[in-house]
C-alpha positions as CSV (number, residue, x, y, z in Angstrom):
1,X,-20.3,14.2,9.5
2,X,-21.2,15.1,5.9
3,X,-22.7,12.6,3.4
4,X,-19.7,13.1,1.1
5,X,-16.7,13.8,3.4
6,X,-13.5,15.3,2.2
7,X,-11.0,12.5,2.2
8,X,-7.2,12.4,2.1
9,X,-5.5,9.1,1.0
10,X,-1.8,8.6,1.7
11,X,0.6,6.0,0.4
12,X,4.1,6.0,1.9
13,X,4.7,2.3,2.4
14,X,6.6,1.9,-0.9
15,X,9.5,3.4,-2.7
16,X,7.4,6.0,-4.6
17,X,4.9,7.8,-2.4
18,X,1.7,9.5,-3.4
19,X,-1.4,11.3,-2.1
20,X,-5.0,11.7,-3.3
21,X,-8.0,13.7,-2.2
22,X,-11.7,13.3,-3.0
23,X,-15.2,13.6,-1.7
24,X,-17.3,10.5,-1.1
25,X,-16.6,7.9,-3.8
26,X,-15.1,10.5,-6.2
27,X,-11.4,11.0,-6.4
28,X,-10.7,14.7,-7.2
29,X,-7.0,14.3,-7.9
30,X,-3.8,12.5,-7.0
31,X,-0.1,13.5,-6.9
32,X,3.0,11.2,-6.9
33,X,6.3,12.3,-5.3
34,X,9.1,13.2,-7.6
35,X,11.3,10.2,-6.9
36,X,12.0,7.2,-4.6
37,X,11.9,7.7,-0.8
38,X,10.9,11.4,-0.9
39,X,8.1,10.9,1.6
40,X,9.4,13.2,4.4
41,X,10.3,16.0,2.0
42,X,7.2,15.9,-0.3
43,X,4.3,14.6,1.7
44,X,3.0,18.0,3.0
45,X,3.7,20.0,-0.1
46,X,1.9,17.4,-2.2
47,X,-1.1,17.5,0.2
48,X,-1.1,21.3,0.2
49,X,-0.9,21.4,-3.6
50,X,-3.9,19.2,-4.0
51,X,-6.0,21.1,-1.5
52,X,-5.2,24.4,-3.1
53,X,-5.8,23.0,-6.6
54,X,-9.3,22.0,-5.7
55,X,-10.0,24.9,-3.4
56,X,-10.3,22.7,-0.3
57,X,-9.0,23.4,3.3
58,X,-7.0,21.0,5.5
59,X,-9.4,21.7,8.3
60,X,-12.3,20.3,6.2
61,X,-10.8,16.8,5.9
62,X,-13.0,14.3,7.7
63,X,-11.4,11.0,6.7
64,X,-7.8,9.9,6.2
65,X,-7.0,6.6,4.5
66,X,-3.5,5.2,4.9
67,X,-1.5,2.2,3.6
68,X,-0.5,0.6,6.9
69,X,1.9,-2.1,5.7
70,X,3.8,-4.2,5.4
71,X,6.4,-2.0,3.8
72,X,9.0,0.7,4.5
73,X,9.5,1.1,8.2
74,X,10.0,4.9,8.0
75,X,7.3,5.4,5.4
76,X,4.7,3.5,7.5
77,X,5.6,5.5,10.6
78,X,5.1,8.7,8.6
79,X,1.6,7.8,7.5
80,X,0.5,6.5,11.0
81,X,1.9,9.6,12.7
82,X,0.1,11.9,10.3
83,X,-3.2,10.0,10.7
84,X,-3.0,10.2,14.5
85,X,-2.1,13.9,14.5
86,X,-5.1,14.7,12.3
87,X,-7.4,12.6,14.5
88,X,-6.2,14.5,17.6
89,X,-6.4,17.9,16.0
90,X,-9.8,17.6,14.2
91,X,-11.3,14.1,15.1
92,X,-10.5,12.9,11.6
93,X,-11.6,9.3,11.1
94,X,-8.9,6.8,10.0
95,X,-9.0,3.8,7.8
96,X,-5.9,1.6,7.5
97,X,-5.5,-0.5,4.3
98,X,-3.3,-3.5,3.7
99,X,-0.4,-2.5,1.4
100,X,-0.4,-5.8,-0.4
101,X,-4.1,-5.4,-1.1
102,X,-3.3,-1.9,-2.4
103,X,-0.8,-3.3,-4.9
104,X,-3.2,-6.0,-5.9
105,X,-5.8,-3.4,-6.7
106,X,-3.5,-2.2,-9.6
107,X,-4.8,-5.3,-11.5
108,X,-8.0,-3.4,-12.3
109,X,-5.9,-0.8,-14.2
110,X,-4.1,-3.7,-16.1
111,X,-7.4,-5.3,-17.1
112,X,-8.9,-1.9,-18.2
113,X,-5.8,-0.7,-20.1
114,X,-4.4,-3.8,-21.7
115,X,-5.8,-5.0,-25.0
116,X,-5.2,-8.7,-24.3
117,X,-7.1,-11.9,-24.4
118,X,-5.1,-13.4,-21.5
119,X,-7.3,-15.0,-18.9
120,X,-5.8,-13.7,-15.7
121,X,-7.1,-15.6,-12.7
122,X,-4.3,-15.7,-10.1
123,X,-2.0,-12.9,-8.9
124,X,0.6,-12.5,-6.1
125,X,2.0,-9.3,-4.6
126,X,5.7,-9.2,-3.6
127,X,7.5,-6.8,-1.4
128,X,11.1,-7.0,-0.2
129,X,11.4,-8.0,3.5
130,X,15.2,-8.0,3.4
131,X,17.5,-10.8,4.4
132,X,16.5,-12.8,1.3
133,X,12.8,-12.8,2.4
134,X,9.7,-11.3,0.9
135,X,6.3,-10.1,2.0
136,X,3.8,-12.1,-0.1
137,X,0.0,-12.4,-0.6
138,X,-1.8,-14.3,-3.3
139,X,-5.3,-13.7,-4.8
140,X,-7.7,-15.6,-7.0
141,X,-10.1,-13.8,-9.3
142,X,-13.9,-14.1,-8.5
143,X,-16.8,-13.7,-10.8
144,X,-18.5,-11.0,-8.7
145,X,-17.5,-7.3,-8.3
146,X,-18.4,-4.6,-5.8
147,X,-21.6,-2.8,-6.8
148,X,-20.4,0.4,-5.1
149,X,-16.9,0.2,-6.6
150,X,-17.1,-1.9,-9.9
151,X,-13.7,-0.7,-11.0
152,X,-12.1,-2.9,-8.3
153,X,-12.4,-6.6,-9.3
154,X,-13.2,-9.0,-6.5
155,X,-10.2,-11.2,-5.6
156,X,-10.3,-13.9,-3.0
157,X,-7.2,-13.8,-0.8
158,X,-6.0,-17.4,-1.0
159,X,-2.7,-16.7,0.8
160,X,-2.8,-14.1,3.6
161,X,0.1,-11.7,4.2
162,X,3.2,-13.8,5.1
163,X,6.9,-13.9,4.8
164,X,8.7,-16.4,2.6
165,X,11.7,-16.9,0.4
166,X,11.6,-16.9,-3.3
167,X,12.3,-20.6,-3.4
168,X,9.4,-21.3,-1.0
169,X,7.1,-19.2,-3.2
170,X,8.2,-21.2,-6.3
171,X,7.7,-24.5,-4.5
172,X,4.2,-23.5,-3.7
173,X,3.1,-21.8,-6.9
174,X,5.3,-22.8,-9.9
175,X,4.2,-25.5,-12.3
176,X,0.5,-25.3,-11.6
177,X,-2.3,-25.7,-14.1
178,X,-3.2,-22.1,-14.0
179,X,-0.3,-19.5,-14.2
180,X,0.1,-16.8,-11.5
181,X,1.0,-13.2,-12.3
182,X,3.3,-11.3,-10.0
183,X,3.5,-7.6,-9.2
184,X,5.0,-5.5,-6.5
185,X,8.2,-3.5,-5.7
186,X,9.9,-6.6,-4.3
187,X,10.5,-7.5,-7.9
188,X,12.5,-4.4,-8.7
189,X,15.8,-6.0,-7.8
190,X,14.7,-9.6,-7.4
191,X,12.6,-10.5,-10.4
192,X,15.0,-13.2,-11.6
193,X,14.6,-15.1,-8.3
194,X,10.9,-15.6,-9.0
195,X,11.2,-17.0,-12.6
196,X,9.7,-20.4,-13.0
197,X,7.2,-22.5,-14.9
198,X,3.8,-20.8,-14.9
199,X,5.1,-17.6,-13.3
200,X,4.4,-14.5,-15.2
201,X,5.1,-10.8,-14.5
202,X,2.9,-7.7,-15.0
203,X,4.7,-4.7,-16.4
204,X,6.7,-2.7,-13.9
205,X,4.2,0.2,-14.2
206,X,1.8,-1.9,-12.1
207,X,4.2,-2.7,-9.3
208,X,3.9,0.4,-7.1
209,X,1.2,1.0,-4.5
210,X,-0.8,4.1,-5.3
211,X,-2.8,6.6,-3.1
212,X,-5.7,6.3,-5.6
213,X,-6.0,2.6,-4.7
214,X,-5.7,3.4,-1.0
215,X,-8.6,5.8,-1.5
216,X,-10.8,3.2,-3.2
217,X,-10.1,0.4,-0.8
218,X,-10.3,2.8,2.2
219,X,-13.6,4.2,1.0
220,X,-15.1,0.7,0.8
221,X,-14.0,0.0,4.4
222,X,-15.3,3.3,5.6
223,X,-18.7,2.6,4.0
224,X,-18.8,-0.6,6.1
225,X,-17.8,1.4,9.2
226,X,-14.4,-0.2,9.5
227,X,-12.5,2.7,11.0
228,X,-9.3,2.2,12.9
229,X,-8.8,2.9,16.6
230,X,-6.6,6.0,16.5
231,X,-4.9,5.3,19.8
232,X,-4.2,1.6,19.1
233,X,-3.2,2.2,15.4
234,X,0.3,0.8,14.6
235,X,2.0,-0.1,11.3
236,X,1.8,-3.7,10.1
237,X,5.4,-4.9,9.8
238,X,5.0,-8.7,10.0
239,X,8.5,-8.7,11.5
240,X,10.5,-6.3,13.5
241,X,12.5,-3.7,11.6
242,X,16.1,-4.4,11.0
243,X,17.6,-1.9,13.5
244,X,20.9,-2.6,15.0
245,X,21.9,-0.9,18.3
246,X,25.0,1.2,18.0
247,X,27.9,0.0,20.2
248,X,28.4,2.1,23.3
249,X,31.6,4.2,23.2
250,X,33.7,4.1,26.2
251,X,34.7,7.4,27.7
252,X,38.1,8.3,29.0
253,X,38.8,7.0,32.5
254,X,38.3,9.6,35.2
255,X,41.5,10.7,37.0
256,X,41.5,9.4,40.5
């Protein structure tokens, strides 16, 4: 295993997929898919394009970092299947990263890009879990940062991944002394449900999970030796996918 392995990061848990490649702690490049839910059609062309762009070979990839959920049922299966196939083919090591943490990592971009004096201390990530429920996690900003990855601010997870309704969220977080800022694709169609006293929203550009953040969080876990068991690896759904069994059709009665 090389000191600076070639790494592939894949984000297909959200509406807008993306991939990134890099070596060690350096991201060489990233590519986003052309539109929502284009994971199956554009995943492999995007990977091939990045490898060709930076004169790398697929056989040289040593690590793959994936966003493992919660999120899109189909998208998560695509990433897990790819990771397992690469492990079986070339013993590629796998790191699985929590999707809600990946979205939360976008806050570093906000803090770096926005010219604002707003003291942002609390955030929550929101994803649509269907049936008027949402995947939610909440974080509180800490004073320390990672020495290895200073661009990712340290956030204490004060609410682990869970499922709740918008009204339950408001009951718990609205009207507090310190406001909480929301981000995540669950707000795309349901932002109004989360409006309340002390509830603020980051710009929509920060709502989408990105492969570049999968890379950074995955690299941190890899440095700590936190690799996934390829055989046991499964997507994190938090609840069973909403799949309805099709009714069986009755055939014509056989002639006696």
